[in-house]
Z-matrix of the N, CA and C atoms (Angstrom, degrees):
N
C 1 1.530
C 2 1.528 1 107.03
N 3 1.274 2 113.10 1 137.23
C 4 1.522 3 120.06 2 178.14
C 5 1.529 4 109.63 3 -68.21
N 6 1.297 5 114.78 4 152.07
C 7 1.562 6 119.72 5 -177.47
C 8 1.532 7 109.10 6 -65.06
N 9 1.387 8 116.43 7 -34.30
C 10 1.516 9 114.09 8 -176.35
C 11 1.518 10 112.29 9 -77.52
N 12 1.342 11 117.63 10 -4.70
C 13 1.405 12 119.66 11 176.41
C 14 1.472 13 110.67 12 -110.40
N 15 1.313 14 121.73 13 10.75
C 16 1.431 15 129.12 14 177.34
C 17 1.539 16 112.70 15 -64.47
N 18 1.347 17 118.61 16 107.40
C 19 1.482 18 118.58 17 -179.85
C 20 1.492 19 112.91 18 -69.93
N 21 1.323 20 113.72 19 -7.06
C 22 1.559 21 113.98 20 -177.73
C 23 1.524 22 110.85 21 -98.38
N 24 1.336 23 116.48 22 9.81
C 25 1.452 24 123.01 23 176.41
C 26 1.529 25 110.22 24 -58.36
N 27 1.251 26 116.14 25 141.89
C 28 1.548 27 119.62 26 175.88
C 29 1.525 28 108.71 27 -73.66
N 30 1.280 29 115.45 28 174.26
C 31 1.509 30 122.60 29 178.66
C 32 1.549 31 107.41 30 -62.65
N 33 1.349 32 113.19 31 -38.66
C 34 1.511 33 120.98 32 179.07
C 35 1.430 34 110.87 33 -61.49
N 36 1.431 35 116.90 34 -48.30
C 37 1.401 36 127.39 35 179.10
C 38 1.504 37 110.54 36 -56.42
N 39 1.284 38 118.69 37 -45.99
C 40 1.420 39 125.27 38 -178.53
C 41 1.507 40 112.36 39 -67.76
N 42 1.332 41 115.83 40 -39.14
C 43 1.500 42 122.61 41 174.28
C 44 1.518 43 108.07 42 -52.77
N 45 1.412 44 114.85 43 -56.94
C 46 1.391 45 120.92 44 -177.34
C 47 1.498 46 113.66 45 -53.69
N 48 1.344 47 114.46 46 -45.69
C 49 1.504 48 124.56 47 -179.99
C 50 1.585 49 107.70 48 -58.77
N 51 1.322 50 113.61 49 -50.11
C 52 1.485 51 117.96 50 -176.39
C 53 1.499 52 115.09 51 -61.16
N 54 1.402 53 113.82 52 -33.63
C 55 1.477 54 121.80 53 -179.29
C 56 1.566 55 112.81 54 -90.55
N 57 1.268 56 116.09 55 -0.02
C 58 1.453 57 121.72 56 177.92
C 59 1.518 58 115.61 57 68.00
N 60 1.338 59 113.61 58 31.25
C 61 1.491 60 120.15 59 178.63
C 62 1.538 61 106.15 60 -103.83
N 63 1.342 62 112.94 61 130.70
C 64 1.455 63 118.63 62 175.31
C 65 1.538 64 110.78 63 -81.89
N 66 1.259 65 116.07 64 156.99
C 67 1.525 66 123.03 65 177.51
C 68 1.539 67 105.96 66 -55.20
N 69 1.367 68 115.61 67 -47.75
C 70 1.424 69 118.13 68 -177.55
C 71 1.546 70 114.63 69 -60.05
N 72 1.354 71 115.98 70 -44.85
C 73 1.452 72 120.34 71 173.48
C 74 1.469 73 114.32 72 -54.96
N 75 1.335 74 113.49 73 -49.90
C 76 1.493 75 124.03 74 -179.13
C 77 1.500 76 112.12 75 -59.71
N 78 1.390 77 114.59 76 -41.59
C 79 1.492 78 117.96 77 177.72
C 80 1.542 79 112.22 78 -63.33
N 81 1.361 80 117.79 79 -36.64
C 82 1.431 81 118.96 80 -179.42
C 83 1.569 82 108.39 81 -70.90
N 84 1.448 83 116.77 82 -44.11
C 85 1.369 84 118.41 83 -179.98
C 86 1.520 85 117.66 84 -61.80
N 87 1.274 86 113.67 85 -34.69
C 88 1.439 87 120.80 86 -176.64
C 89 1.493 88 115.26 87 -91.88
N 90 1.314 89 118.55 88 -11.48
C 91 1.445 90 123.41 89 -173.10
C 92 1.498 91 114.84 90 59.08
N 93 1.360 92 117.31 91 37.10
C 94 1.428 93 128.27 92 176.81
C 95 1.524 94 106.80 93 -115.38
N 96 1.362 95 115.95 94 146.55
C 97 1.477 96 113.88 95 -177.85
C 98 1.508 97 114.03 96 -69.84
N 99 1.306 98 114.41 97 155.63
C 100 1.457 99 119.43 98 -176.49
C 101 1.518 100 109.15 99 -64.52
N 102 1.338 101 119.24 100 -31.24
C 103 1.465 102 120.06 101 176.18
C 104 1.463 103 115.01 102 -62.35
N 105 1.315 104 113.01 103 -41.08
C 106 1.498 105 119.89 104 179.81
C 107 1.531 106 111.29 105 -66.21
N 108 1.427 107 113.83 106 -45.99
C 109 1.508 108 119.39 107 176.72
C 110 1.522 109 110.06 108 -57.86
N 111 1.358 110 117.31 109 -42.11
C 112 1.432 111 119.76 110 -179.63
C 113 1.502 112 110.58 111 -62.28
N 114 1.366 113 117.53 112 -42.89
C 115 1.501 114 123.57 113 173.61
C 116 1.460 115 110.92 114 -55.07
N 117 1.369 116 117.29 115 -50.24
C 118 1.462 117 121.62 116 -177.50
C 119 1.534 118 110.64 117 -57.88
N 120 1.406 119 113.35 118 -38.13
C 121 1.437 120 117.24 119 -173.31
C 122 1.610 121 113.55 120 -75.75
N 123 1.360 122 111.97 121 -26.48
C 124 1.448 123 114.91 122 -168.29
C 125 1.564 124 113.51 123 -113.44
N 126 1.316 125 117.25 124 -13.53
C 127 1.500 126 118.17 125 -178.28
C 128 1.565 127 108.88 126 -115.61
N 129 1.404 128 114.31 127 107.01
C 130 1.425 129 120.29 128 -172.58
C 131 1.539 130 113.29 129 -60.25
N 132 1.287 131 115.67 130 -31.01
C 133 1.462 132 117.69 131 -171.71
C 134 1.472 133 110.95 132 -98.02
N 135 1.337 134 123.02 133 8.16
C 136 1.455 135 124.20 134 -178.48
C 137 1.460 136 109.70 135 -77.55
N 138 1.347 137 117.95 136 132.86
C 139 1.529 138 125.67 137 178.69
C 140 1.505 139 104.97 138 -110.91
N 141 1.269 140 121.52 139 118.22
C 142 1.497 141 121.10 140 176.22
C 143 1.573 142 111.89 141 -74.01
N 144 1.316 143 112.01 142 159.97
C 145 1.541 144 119.11 143 179.38
C 146 1.564 145 102.64 144 -63.90
N 147 1.299 146 114.64 145 167.02
C 148 1.494 147 118.03 146 172.56
C 149 1.559 148 114.27 147 -60.43
N 150 1.214 149 116.87 148 -43.10
C 151 1.453 150 123.37 149 179.55
C 152 1.549 151 108.72 150 -61.04
N 153 1.335 152 119.51 151 -50.01
C 154 1.469 153 122.06 152 178.13
C 155 1.530 154 111.41 153 -63.47
N 156 1.332 155 115.83 154 -41.66
C 157 1.444 156 119.49 155 177.76
C 158 1.489 157 113.59 156 -61.86
N 159 1.296 158 121.85 157 -39.33
C 160 1.423 159 124.46 158 177.06
C 161 1.608 160 108.87 159 -61.38
N 162 1.355 161 113.03 160 -49.68
C 163 1.523 162 114.92 161 -175.52
C 164 1.527 163 108.83 162 -62.64
N 165 1.334 164 117.74 163 -40.78
C 166 1.509 165 123.73 164 -175.20
C 167 1.544 166 103.41 165 -64.70
N 168 1.319 167 116.39 166 -52.29
C 169 1.437 168 117.70 167 -176.57
C 170 1.554 169 116.09 168 -60.06
N 171 1.333 170 113.93 169 -37.50
C 172 1.476 171 119.22 170 177.65
C 173 1.495 172 108.76 171 -62.50
N 174 1.330 173 118.87 172 -40.81
C 175 1.516 174 123.09 173 176.55
C 176 1.575 175 108.25 174 -66.55
N 177 1.293 176 116.37 175 -48.30
C 178 1.504 177 120.25 176 -178.62
C 179 1.621 178 109.18 177 -54.69
N 180 1.234 179 112.20 178 -44.38
C 181 1.608 180 115.01 179 -178.71
C 182 1.428 181 113.14 180 -61.42
N 183 1.399 182 122.43 181 -22.74
C 184 1.418 183 122.92 182 175.25
C 185 1.551 184 110.66 183 -72.15
N 186 1.269 185 115.87 184 -22.92
C 187 1.515 186 123.83 185 178.33
C 188 1.529 187 109.82 186 -88.03
N 189 1.333 188 117.05 187 -51.90
C 190 1.414 189 125.17 188 -178.50
C 191 1.515 190 111.98 189 -146.89
N 192 1.310 191 116.47 190 100.55
C 193 1.424 192 123.76 191 -177.25
C 194 1.425 193 118.01 192 -61.40
N 195 1.280 194 120.22 193 -15.76
C 196 1.434 195 124.80 194 -176.23
C 197 1.607 196 108.03 195 -91.56
N 198 1.246 197 123.05 196 -6.69
C 199 1.450 198 123.09 197 175.84
C 200 1.507 199 114.43 198 -69.91
N 201 1.372 200 115.40 199 142.90
C 202 1.449 201 121.25 200 176.44
C 203 1.540 202 109.40 201 -124.05
N 204 1.314 203 117.43 202 158.12
C 205 1.490 204 120.88 203 176.61
C 206 1.489 205 113.92 204 -49.75
N 207 1.344 206 120.30 205 -38.56
C 208 1.456 207 124.05 206 -179.90
C 209 1.563 208 113.96 207 -63.57
N 210 1.322 209 112.99 208 -18.50
C 211 1.515 210 120.66 209 -179.35
C 212 1.530 211 107.74 210 -68.72
N 213 1.353 212 117.02 211 -28.61
C 214 1.443 213 124.53 212 -171.22
C 215 1.555 214 115.82 213 -113.47
N 216 1.299 215 116.72 214 -38.17
C 217 1.364 216 124.40 215 -164.46
C 218 1.420 217 111.47 216 -125.77
N 219 1.379 218 119.47 217 148.57
C 220 1.468 219 124.23 218 176.49
C 221 1.485 220 110.63 219 -95.30
N 222 1.366 221 112.57 220 84.12
C 223 1.479 222 119.67 221 -175.26
C 224 1.498 223 109.35 222 -123.90
């Protein structure tokens, strides 16, 4: 099964897919490792550290300024 059709993708992963952003591109934009971005995209219950959350949200705001951490993560 292709990654973009993975029904187990997290809300964050589906957001990236919907906006045509690859995990590698997002990792570069957010200054977060590709491994961490992959984990965020594929593990629904993963909660990032505050430092990672800030970097991720700063990069998300460049795509959609109305998004909030609760839109993606259970924190």
